[in-house]
C-alpha positions as CSV (number, residue, x, y, z in Angstrom):
1,M,121.1,95.7,89.2
2,Q,119.6,94.9,92.6
3,T,121.7,93.6,95.3
4,P,120.5,90.7,97.5
5,R,119.7,93.2,100.2
6,D,117.5,95.2,97.8
7,R,115.6,92.1,96.7
8,S,115.0,91.0,100.3
9,A,113.6,94.5,101.2
10,L,111.2,94.3,98.4
11,A,110.1,90.8,99.3
12,S,109.4,91.6,102.9
13,P,106.0,92.9,104.0
14,R,107.6,96.1,105.3
15,G,109.3,96.7,101.9
16,L,106.0,96.2,100.2
17,L,104.3,98.7,102.5
18,E,107.0,101.2,101.9
19,R,106.6,100.9,98.1
20,R,102.8,101.2,98.4
21,A,103.2,104.3,100.6
22,A,105.5,105.9,98.0
23,V,103.0,105.2,95.2
24,A,99.6,105.5,96.8
25,P,98.2,109.0,97.7
26,R,97.6,109.5,101.3
27,R,93.9,109.3,102.3
28,V,92.5,112.2,104.2
29,R,89.8,111.8,106.9
30,L,87.2,114.5,106.4
31,P,84.5,115.5,108.9
32,T,81.2,113.7,108.2
33,D,79.3,116.8,107.0
34,E,82.1,117.9,104.7
35,R,82.5,114.4,103.1
36,R,78.7,114.1,102.7
37,T,78.6,117.6,101.0
38,L,81.4,116.5,98.6
39,L,79.5,113.3,97.8
40,L,76.4,115.2,97.0
41,E,78.3,117.5,94.7
42,L,79.8,114.5,93.0
43,G,76.2,113.1,92.7
44,I,75.0,116.2,91.0
45,R,77.8,116.0,88.5
46,L,77.2,112.3,87.8
47,F,73.4,112.4,87.6
48,S,73.4,115.5,85.4
49,T,75.4,113.7,82.8
50,H,74.3,110.1,83.2
51,S,71.0,108.4,83.8
52,Y,70.2,106.7,87.2
53,E,70.4,103.3,85.6
54,D,73.9,104.0,84.1
55,I,75.5,104.7,87.4
56,S,76.4,102.0,90.0
57,V,77.4,102.4,93.6
58,D,80.8,101.1,92.5
59,D,81.1,103.9,90.0
60,V,80.3,106.5,92.7
61,A,82.8,105.0,95.1
62,V,85.5,105.0,92.5
63,A,84.8,108.5,91.5
64,A,84.8,109.6,95.1
65,G,88.0,107.7,95.8
66,M,86.5,105.7,98.6
67,S,85.3,102.2,99.3
68,K,81.8,101.1,98.6
69,G,81.4,100.3,102.3
70,L,82.2,103.9,103.3
71,L,79.6,105.1,100.8
72,Y,77.0,102.9,102.5
73,H,78.0,104.6,105.8
74,Y,76.7,107.9,104.4
75,F,73.8,106.6,102.4
76,K,71.7,103.4,102.7
77,G,72.0,102.7,99.0
78,K,71.9,104.1,95.5
79,R,68.3,105.2,95.7
80,E,68.9,107.3,98.9
81,F,72.1,108.8,97.4
82,Y,70.1,109.8,94.3
83,V,67.2,111.3,96.3
84,E,69.6,113.2,98.5
85,T,71.5,114.4,95.5
86,I,68.3,115.7,93.8
87,R,67.3,117.4,97.1
88,A,70.7,119.1,97.3
89,A,70.5,120.2,93.7
90,S,67.0,121.7,94.3
91,L,68.3,123.7,97.2
92,R,71.1,125.4,95.2
C-alpha cells in the first residue's frame, strides 16, 4: 500500500518525469549523416516489403523511433524519402 508521501511523489510533475524516465528508453542523438544512413536502410527494408502507397510518413517515423517532424528535417516528404531510398539501394 502506498503511503501519502508515495502518492504525492507520483502526483507531482517531478514524480511523473521520474517514472517516465524509468520506463522510456533514452533517446540518442546521432550525427546527421549516420541518422540519414539509418533512415535510408530502414526505407530499403520497408519499400522492399510494402508498396509506396501502403507506407505513410507516420509509419516511417514510428519504425525509426523518431517524430514525424524530425523525419521532415532529413527529407522534404515521403516522395523525397522514397527517391533517396531507391538511389541508396541502387548504389549498394
